[in-house]
PAROLO-545050 format. One line per field, with one value per residue (C-alpha): x, y, z. Coordinates in nm, 2 decimals. Layout:
<nodes>
east [X, ...]
north [Y, ...]
up [Z, ...]
</nodes>
This chain:
<nodes>
east [0.00, 0.28, 0.43, 0.10, 0.09, 0.45, 0.38, 0.07, 0.25, 0.52, 0.26, 0.08, 0.41, 0.50, 0.15, 0.21, 0.54, 0.34, 0.11, 0.40, 0.55, 0.22, 0.21, 0.57, 0.48, 0.18, 0.38, 0.66, 0.42, 0.29, 0.63, 0.78, 1.13, 1.23, 1.18, 1.40, 1.67, 1.65, 1.70, 1.97, 1.78, 1.70, 2.00, 1.96, 1.62, 1.74, 1.98, 1.72, 1.48, 1.76, 1.82, 1.45, 1.46, 1.77, 1.60, 1.30, 1.53, 1.70, 1.35, 1.28, 1.61, 1.52, 1.19, 1.37, 1.64, 1.38, 1.31, 1.67, 1.91, 1.75, 2.08, 2.17, 1.87, 2.07, 2.33, 2.06, 1.90, 2.22, 2.24, 1.89, 1.97, 2.27, 2.06, 1.81, 2.07, 2.21, 1.86, 1.80, 2.13, 2.04, 1.69, 1.82, 2.07, 1.82, 1.56, 1.81, 1.92, 1.55, 1.46, 1.75, 1.69, 1.31, 1.10, 0.77, 0.59, 0.36, 0.65, 0.85, 0.57, 0.52, 0.89, 0.92, 0.63, 0.79, 1.13, 0.96, 0.76, 1.08, 1.24, 0.93, 0.94, 1.29, 1.17, 0.90, 1.16, 1.35, 1.04, 0.97, 1.34, 1.29, 0.98, 1.17, 1.44, 1.19, 1.06, 1.41, 1.50, 1.18, 1.26]
north [0.00, 0.25, 0.19, 0.30, 0.62, 0.70, 0.63, 0.84, 1.13, 1.11, 1.11, 1.41, 1.60, 1.53, 1.64, 1.97, 2.01, 1.98, 2.25, 2.48, 2.42, 2.52, 2.84, 2.92, 2.87, 3.10, 3.37, 3.35, 3.38, 3.71, 3.85, 4.09, 3.99, 4.36, 4.43, 4.14, 4.26, 4.61, 4.48, 4.24, 3.95, 3.76, 3.52, 3.50, 3.33, 3.06, 2.90, 2.83, 2.69, 2.46, 2.35, 2.27, 2.06, 1.88, 1.82, 1.67, 1.44, 1.34, 1.26, 1.05, 0.87, 0.82, 0.66, 0.42, 0.35, 0.24, -0.08, -0.14, -0.05, 0.15, 0.21, 0.48, 0.69, 0.88, 0.99, 1.12, 1.30, 1.48, 1.59, 1.73, 1.91, 2.07, 2.19, 2.33, 2.53, 2.67, 2.78, 2.94, 3.14, 3.24, 3.34, 3.59, 3.74, 3.76, 3.94, 4.20, 4.26, 4.29, 4.53, 4.75, 4.73, 4.73, 5.04, 4.90, 4.78, 4.54, 4.36, 4.36, 4.18, 3.94, 3.87, 3.83, 3.58, 3.39, 3.36, 3.27, 3.00, 2.85, 2.85, 2.69, 2.42, 2.33, 2.32, 2.07, 1.87, 1.85, 1.74, 1.47, 1.37, 1.33, 1.12, 0.90, 0.86, 0.74, 0.49, 0.37, 0.33, 0.14, -0.13]
up [0.00, 0.08, -0.27, -0.42, -0.22, -0.32, -0.68, -0.68, -0.50, -0.77, -1.05, -0.90, -0.88, -1.24, -1.34, -1.16, -1.35, -1.68, -1.55, -1.47, -1.82, -1.98, -1.77, -1.87, -2.24, -2.20, -2.03, -2.28, -2.57, -2.42, -2.34, -2.60, -2.70, -2.76, -2.39, -2.30, -2.54, -2.40, -2.05, -2.18, -2.03, -2.35, -2.31, -1.93, -1.96, -2.20, -1.95, -1.68, -1.94, -2.06, -1.70, -1.65, -1.96, -1.83, -1.50, -1.67, -1.87, -1.54, -1.39, -1.69, -1.64, -1.27, -1.36, -1.60, -1.34, -1.09, -1.29, -1.39, -1.11, -0.83, -0.66, -0.92, -0.81, -0.55, -0.81, -1.03, -0.74, -0.67, -1.03, -1.02, -0.69, -0.86, -1.15, -0.91, -0.72, -1.06, -1.16, -0.82, -0.86, -1.22, -1.11, -0.85, -1.09, -1.38, -1.16, -1.04, -1.40, -1.52, -1.24, -1.34, -1.72, -1.76, -1.74, -1.87, -1.55, -1.73, -1.91, -1.59, -1.40, -1.68, -1.70, -1.32, -1.33, -1.61, -1.44, -1.11, -1.28, -1.43, -1.08, -0.93, -1.20, -1.09, -0.73, -0.84, -1.03, -0.70, -0.52, -0.78, -0.75, -0.38, -0.44, -0.68, -0.43, -0.17, -0.42, -0.50, -0.13, -0.06, -0.33]
</nodes>
């Protein structure tokens, strides 16, 4: 029974990650690239998005590792944790840069929400990683 609960918890977290990704895509579609270029934040937003994609790939690898060799789960969890710390650092730096370089309040709020959603997505990836680790340790 406890395995089922852990599996369901993990599935719900992954579903939340999908929701965050949809939100990020919506915000990015409404964000003007010219504002990002003026604030010199256009390249700063790409790195965290790449890190989110990498975290999701690691989660996929964790899911596959559960059935093959669950002892490697902890190594993958450390990699996701490292990615999450990198995104947190980039998040802070990007927000400071955006506040200094953006004069349009609407665009600034939209950009802040976008970067914040990216950071929250990596937090959810970390949470899913923890849940996979619990599953791996219980096998």
